[in-house]
Every structure is written in C-alpha cells, then in structure tokens.
C-alpha positions as CSV (number, residue, x, y, z in Angstrom):
1,M,0.0,0.0,0.0
2,T,1.3,3.4,-1.0
3,D,1.5,6.2,1.5
4,T,-0.5,9.1,-0.1
5,T,0.5,11.8,2.4
6,I,2.8,13.6,0.1
7,A,0.4,13.4,-2.9
8,K,-2.5,14.7,-0.7
9,T,-0.3,17.6,0.5
10,I,0.7,18.5,-3.1
11,L,-3.0,18.6,-4.1
12,E,-3.9,20.8,-1.2
13,Q,-1.1,23.2,-2.0
14,L,-2.4,23.4,-5.6
15,G,-5.8,24.3,-4.3
16,G,-7.5,20.9,-3.5
17,K,-11.0,20.4,-5.0
18,R,-11.2,23.9,-6.4
19,F,-8.0,23.2,-8.4
20,R,-9.5,20.1,-9.8
21,V,-12.8,21.8,-10.7
22,M,-11.1,24.9,-12.2
23,T,-8.5,23.0,-14.3
24,G,-10.4,19.9,-15.2
25,T,-7.6,17.6,-14.1
26,H,-8.4,13.9,-13.7
27,G,-6.8,10.5,-13.2
28,L,-4.8,11.6,-10.1
29,M,-2.2,9.1,-9.1
30,A,-0.2,9.1,-5.8
31,H,3.5,8.1,-6.0
32,P,5.8,7.6,-2.9
33,N,7.0,11.2,-3.2
34,A,4.9,12.7,-6.0
35,L,1.5,13.3,-7.5
36,S,0.6,12.9,-11.2
37,M,-2.5,13.7,-13.2
38,R,-4.0,14.0,-16.7
39,L,-4.7,17.5,-18.0
40,R,-7.5,18.8,-20.2
41,R,-6.6,20.7,-23.4
42,N,-4.3,23.6,-22.7
43,Q,-2.1,26.1,-24.5
44,A,1.1,24.0,-24.1
45,G,-0.5,20.9,-25.6
46,A,0.5,19.1,-22.4
47,M,-1.4,15.9,-21.4
48,Y,0.3,14.9,-18.2
49,L,1.6,16.6,-15.1
50,K,3.9,15.2,-12.4
51,I,4.9,17.1,-9.3
52,T,7.7,15.5,-7.2
53,L,8.9,16.5,-3.7
54,D,12.7,16.8,-3.8
55,P,15.0,16.1,-0.9
56,S,15.6,19.9,-0.7
57,D,11.9,20.4,0.3
58,T,11.2,22.0,-3.1
59,Y,9.2,20.6,-6.0
60,T,10.0,19.6,-9.6
61,M,7.1,20.0,-12.0
62,E,7.2,17.9,-15.2
63,V,4.7,18.6,-18.0
64,T,4.6,16.1,-20.9
65,R,2.6,15.2,-23.9
66,S,2.4,11.9,-25.7
67,R,3.0,11.0,-29.3
68,G,2.0,7.4,-29.8
69,T,3.5,5.5,-26.9
70,E,6.3,7.9,-26.1
71,L,6.1,10.8,-23.6
72,I,7.6,14.1,-24.9
73,P,8.7,16.6,-22.3
74,V,7.0,20.0,-22.7
75,E,8.7,21.7,-19.7
76,T,10.4,20.8,-16.5
77,V,10.8,23.3,-13.7
78,D,13.0,22.6,-10.7
79,G,13.3,24.3,-7.3
80,I,9.7,25.3,-6.9
81,Y,8.5,26.4,-3.5
82,F,5.0,25.3,-2.4
83,D,3.6,28.8,-2.7
84,Q,4.7,29.0,-6.4
85,L,3.0,25.8,-7.6
86,Q,-0.2,27.5,-8.8
87,E,1.6,30.3,-10.5
88,I,4.0,28.1,-12.4
89,F,1.2,25.6,-13.3
90,T,-0.8,28.5,-14.8
91,R,2.2,29.9,-16.6
92,V,3.1,26.6,-18.2
93,T,-0.4,25.3,-19.1
94,G,-2.5,28.4,-19.3
95,L,-5.1,26.8,-17.1
96,V,-6.3,29.1,-14.3
97,T,-6.4,27.6,-10.8
98,T,-8.7,30.1,-9.0
99,L,-11.5,32.5,-9.8
C-alpha cells in the first residue's frame, strides 16, 4: 500500500478540490514522493503533469505530452516552493487555478 500523504499535500497546495474543478484535471495518481494527473486541453498541448517532492523540500514539475506510446517533455521546472505551484502551473499550461 502506498503512503499518499505527500500526494495529498501537493494537491492541497495546488488548491484541492477547487484546483481540480477549475483545471479539469483527472486521473490523479499518488506516488511515494509525487502526484501525477492528466490535464485537459491547454495552450502548451500538455497531457500529463507530475509534481515531485525533492530532498531539498522543493518541488519539480514535469509537464509532458504523448506521441504514440512515447512521452515528450514540454517543460520541466526545478526548485519550486509550495507557494509557487499554482503560479507556475498556470504559466506553463495556461489553465487558471482560481476564480
């Protein structure tokens, strides 16, 4: 059984249920030190998002799209503090996280 504490914390830092409603994300998956999800259509053409907690207590955000069976990186941002997650998500995808 996977400990989902880190994934739940990441989701709450993104905005929780409001984030999911505003952005249309779905297919959330908890990893030991990360949270991944599918994205709706966006300006970057990205389909997947993975946010990983790094040992330095910052986050790495990986945004990818798929072509056939391979994942193609759209953008990777390192060294993100928790209070920057929403801002960087919006900058990369164009999806607004709050009203």
